[in-house]
C-alpha beads as a LAMMPS data file, in Angstrom:
LAMMPS data file: protein, C-alpha beads

83 atoms
82 bonds

1 atom types
1 bond types

-500.0 500.0 xlo xhi
-500.0 500.0 ylo yhi
-500.0 500.0 zlo zhi

Masses

1 110.0

Atoms # bond

1 1 1 0.102 -0.150 -0.049
2 1 1 1.461 3.355 -0.796
3 1 1 1.484 6.244 1.462
4 1 1 1.281 8.685 -1.105
5 1 1 -2.273 10.486 -0.790
6 1 1 -4.500 9.999 -3.845
7 1 1 -6.186 13.070 -4.876
8 1 1 -9.133 11.333 -6.726
9 1 1 -10.568 10.933 -10.154
10 1 1 -13.558 12.503 -12.005
11 1 1 -16.836 11.072 -11.561
12 1 1 -18.050 11.579 -15.158
13 1 1 -21.581 12.804 -13.739
14 1 1 -21.395 16.211 -15.180
15 1 1 -22.722 17.568 -18.437
16 1 1 -21.318 20.705 -20.112
17 1 1 -23.341 22.967 -22.230
18 1 1 -25.976 20.158 -22.551
19 1 1 -23.822 18.459 -24.922
20 1 1 -20.553 17.341 -23.390
21 1 1 -19.744 14.839 -20.396
22 1 1 -16.669 14.895 -18.302
23 1 1 -15.239 11.422 -18.848
24 1 1 -15.103 9.403 -15.579
25 1 1 -11.815 7.896 -13.841
26 1 1 -9.615 10.822 -15.050
27 1 1 -7.014 11.442 -12.453
28 1 1 -7.166 14.988 -10.786
29 1 1 -3.567 15.608 -11.797
30 1 1 -4.396 15.510 -15.228
31 1 1 -7.875 17.323 -14.869
32 1 1 -6.042 20.130 -13.074
33 1 1 -3.835 20.485 -16.045
34 1 1 -6.614 20.558 -18.593
35 1 1 -8.489 23.115 -16.439
36 1 1 -5.400 25.418 -16.505
37 1 1 -5.205 25.169 -20.013
38 1 1 -9.027 26.002 -20.511
39 1 1 -8.989 28.928 -18.139
40 1 1 -5.797 30.332 -19.703
41 1 1 -7.578 30.078 -23.189
42 1 1 -10.800 31.882 -21.641
43 1 1 -8.458 34.543 -20.032
44 1 1 -6.730 35.341 -23.342
45 1 1 -10.045 35.312 -25.291
46 1 1 -11.948 37.804 -22.852
47 1 1 -8.876 40.183 -23.210
48 1 1 -9.236 39.871 -26.972
49 1 1 -12.807 40.399 -26.841
50 1 1 -12.546 43.568 -24.534
51 1 1 -9.740 45.164 -26.534
52 1 1 -10.817 44.271 -29.829
53 1 1 -14.539 44.132 -29.390
54 1 1 -14.433 40.492 -30.868
55 1 1 -17.832 39.035 -30.381
56 1 1 -16.571 35.562 -31.619
57 1 1 -13.756 35.502 -29.007
58 1 1 -16.416 36.402 -26.327
59 1 1 -18.526 33.468 -27.559
60 1 1 -15.639 31.150 -27.619
61 1 1 -14.601 32.315 -24.093
62 1 1 -18.259 31.683 -22.908
63 1 1 -18.280 28.102 -24.303
64 1 1 -14.692 27.367 -22.838
65 1 1 -15.613 28.855 -19.300
66 1 1 -18.693 26.591 -19.660
67 1 1 -16.441 23.463 -19.994
68 1 1 -14.101 24.593 -17.181
69 1 1 -17.087 24.999 -14.635
70 1 1 -18.113 21.336 -15.770
71 1 1 -14.988 20.105 -15.119
72 1 1 -14.435 21.859 -11.677
73 1 1 -18.182 20.578 -10.698
74 1 1 -17.333 16.981 -11.581
75 1 1 -13.945 17.201 -9.805
76 1 1 -15.802 18.548 -6.672
77 1 1 -18.125 15.274 -6.953
78 1 1 -15.050 13.152 -6.990
79 1 1 -13.744 14.839 -3.924
80 1 1 -16.982 14.071 -2.177
81 1 1 -17.119 10.543 -3.312
82 1 1 -13.832 9.827 -1.935
83 1 1 -14.684 11.036 1.569

Bonds

1 1 1 2
2 1 2 3
3 1 3 4
4 1 4 5
5 1 5 6
6 1 6 7
7 1 7 8
8 1 8 9
9 1 9 10
10 1 10 11
11 1 11 12
12 1 12 13
13 1 13 14
14 1 14 15
15 1 15 16
16 1 16 17
17 1 17 18
18 1 18 19
19 1 19 20
20 1 20 21
21 1 21 22
22 1 22 23
23 1 23 24
24 1 24 25
25 1 25 26
26 1 26 27
27 1 27 28
28 1 28 29
29 1 29 30
30 1 30 31
31 1 31 32
32 1 32 33
33 1 33 34
34 1 34 35
35 1 35 36
36 1 36 37
37 1 37 38
38 1 38 39
39 1 39 40
40 1 40 41
41 1 41 42
42 1 42 43
43 1 43 44
44 1 44 45
45 1 45 46
46 1 46 47
47 1 47 48
48 1 48 49
49 1 49 50
50 1 50 51
51 1 51 52
52 1 52 53
53 1 53 54
54 1 54 55
55 1 55 56
56 1 56 57
57 1 57 58
58 1 58 59
59 1 59 60
60 1 60 61
61 1 61 62
62 1 62 63
63 1 63 64
64 1 64 65
65 1 65 66
66 1 66 67
67 1 67 68
68 1 68 69
69 1 69 70
70 1 70 71
71 1 71 72
72 1 72 73
73 1 73 74
74 1 74 75
75 1 75 76
76 1 76 77
77 1 77 78
78 1 78 79
79 1 79 80
80 1 80 81
81 1 81 82
82 1 82 83
């Protein structure tokens, strides 16, 4: 038995934008990495939309932020499930 704490895995119960679902069993370490990428893209797109008045960038940021929220919600379920 390992002494390393296991953070957990995604549950796969959360849908995003009524079209996508988080895959179950993704280790939190990987999920956090993907979450960081999503939020970095959201930050870039919202800055671009503000500076350039780019509606397409604003729409893309909204979609990506919905995916990031779904991932966070599912990871929260994974943390609760492990208790």
